[in-house]
C-alpha positions in Angstrom: -9.5 -65.6 51.3 -12.1 -64.2 53.3 -12.4 -64.3 56.8 -15.8 -66.2 57.0 -13.7 -69.6 57.1 -10.6 -71.0 58.1 -8.0 -71.9 55.2 -8.0 -75.4 56.4 -11.7 -75.6 56.0 -12.9 -79.0 53.8 -16.2 -77.8 52.9 -17.8 -74.6 53.2 -21.5 -73.4 52.5 -22.1 -70.9 49.7 -23.5 -68.2 51.8 -19.8 -67.9 53.4 -18.2 -67.5 50.0 -17.1 -64.4 48.5 -15.1 -63.6 45.4 -11.8 -63.6 47.3 -12.2 -67.2 48.0 -11.4 -68.1 44.1 -8.1 -69.9 45.2 -10.1 -71.9 48.0 -13.0 -72.9 46.1 -13.0 -72.0 42.6 -14.7 -69.3 40.6 -18.0 -70.6 40.1 -18.4 -71.4 43.8 -17.2 -68.0 44.8 -19.5 -66.4 42.3 -22.6 -68.4 43.9 -21.5 -67.2 47.4 -21.3 -63.4 46.3 -24.5 -63.5 44.5 -26.3 -64.9 47.5 -24.9 -62.4 49.8 -25.5 -59.5 47.2 -28.8 -60.1 45.8 -31.9 -58.3 47.5 -34.3 -60.4 49.6 -36.4 -62.2 47.6 -34.2 -63.1 44.8 -33.7 -66.7 45.3 -30.5 -68.4 44.2 -30.2 -72.2 45.0 -27.9 -72.9 47.7 -25.1 -75.6 48.3 -21.7 -76.4 49.6 -18.3 -76.4 48.0 -15.6 -78.7 48.9 -12.1 -76.4 49.2 -9.0 -76.8 47.3 -7.5 -77.9 50.9 -10.0 -80.8 50.9 -8.8 -82.0 47.4 -5.5 -82.1 48.4 -6.2 -83.8 51.5 -8.0 -86.6 49.4 -5.1 -87.0 46.9 -2.7 -87.0 49.9 -4.8 -90.0 51.6 -3.2 -93.1 51.3 -0.5 -92.0 49.1 -2.9 -91.3 46.0 -1.1 -88.2 44.8 2.2 -90.3 45.0 0.8 -93.1 42.7 -0.5 -90.7 40.4 2.5 -88.8 39.9 4.5 -92.1 39.3 1.9 -92.6 36.5 2.3 -89.4 35.0 6.4 -88.8 35.4 7.0 -90.9 32.4 4.0 -90.2 30.3 4.5 -89.2 27.0 1.2 -87.1 26.2 2.0 -87.2 22.8 1.3 -91.0 22.5 -2.5 -91.0 22.4 -2.8 -94.8 23.2 -0.3 -94.2 26.4 -2.5 -91.1 27.4 -5.5 -93.0 27.2 -4.4 -96.0 29.3 -2.6 -93.9 31.9 -5.6 -91.5 32.0 -7.9 -94.6 32.7 -5.7 -96.0 35.2 -5.6 -92.9 37.3 -9.3 -92.3 37.1 -9.9 -95.8 38.2 -7.5 -94.9 41.4 -9.2 -91.8 42.1 -12.7 -93.5 42.0 -11.5 -96.1 44.1 -10.0 -94.0 46.8 -11.7 -93.6 50.0 -12.4 -90.1 51.4 -10.3 -89.2 54.4 -12.6 -89.6 57.5 -12.8 -86.0 58.3 -13.6 -85.0 54.7 -16.6 -87.5 54.4 -18.0 -86.5 57.8 -17.7 -82.8 56.6 -19.5 -83.6 53.4 -22.2 -85.7 54.9 -22.8 -83.0 57.5 -23.0 -80.4 55.1 -25.4 -82.6 53.1 -27.7 -83.2 56.2 -27.8 -79.2 56.5 -28.5 -78.5 53.0 -31.3 -81.1 52.4 -32.7 -81.5 55.8 -35.6 -83.8 55.7 -36.0 -83.7 51.8 -34.7 -87.0 50.8 -35.7 -86.3 47.4 -33.8 -83.5 46.8 -31.8 -83.4 43.8 -28.4 -81.6 43.4 -25.8 -80.6 40.8 -22.2 -81.7 41.5 -19.7 -80.2 39.2 -16.1 -78.8 39.3 -15.3 -75.4 40.2 -11.6 -74.9 39.5 -9.3 -72.5 41.2 -7.5 -71.8 37.9 -10.3 -72.1 35.4 -10.2 -68.7 33.5 -6.4 -67.5 33.5 -5.2 -65.2 31.0 -3.5 -67.6 29.1 -5.3 -71.0 29.7 -9.0 -71.9 30.1 -10.1 -75.0 31.7 -13.6 -74.5 31.2 -15.8 -77.7 30.2 -13.0 -80.1 31.0 -14.4 -81.5 34.1 -17.6 -83.6 34.6 -20.7 -82.3 35.9 -23.6 -84.3 37.1 -27.3 -83.0 37.5 -30.2 -84.5 39.4 -27.9 -86.5 41.9 -30.1 -87.5 44.7 -28.9 -88.9 48.2 -25.5 -88.7 49.6 -24.2 -92.1 48.7 -24.7 -90.9 45.0 -23.4 -87.3 45.7 -20.0 -88.9 47.3 -19.6 -91.0 44.2 -20.3 -88.2 41.7 -17.8 -86.2 43.7 -15.0 -88.9 43.2 -16.1 -89.0 39.5 -15.7 -85.1 39.3 -12.1 -85.4 41.0 -11.3 -88.4 38.3 -12.2 -86.1 35.4 -9.1 -83.9 36.1 -7.3 -86.6 34.7 -9.3 -87.3 31.5 -7.0 -87.5 28.5 -7.5 -84.0 27.4 -7.3 -82.4 30.5 -3.7 -84.2 31.3 -2.5 -83.3 27.7 -3.9 -79.6 28.2 -2.2 -79.1 31.5 1.1 -80.4 30.2 1.1 -78.2 27.2 0.2 -75.3 29.4 3.2 -76.1 31.9 
């Protein structure tokens, strides 16, 4: 991890990210940070911020969400397509209903204000950047949701939960089980 931010950081501006941060923020985010820092001035790259793997773990730990998810997954037979669809839908609903921990939500709101300033019409992409997306024996690319043209902090927060929830779509659950 780069020395530009703490390992317990919840939100990190792209400008502070480097390729050494893949474990903390995923490959897409680390690549954007590296590109921003290495391109000559005058080459414009849209900026943004990343929530960290630490932030995601804090979200899952908040109010026992991870335990509820693990309980649902513990007896799931991923070969049973109906059961997979039902459990996946239940987990996604739990994730989307889960409130953010107060410190995480405050960090996201602060980063959003810094990012868009007075431009209330600014639109953003909300997407995943998995920390294990392109392993030699696995590829998770395209499994999680991506949202474009998201306007306003409330919509960004909502779409972030939808992206988190998409880690539990039927295909993603089954793929992770089959890849161990």
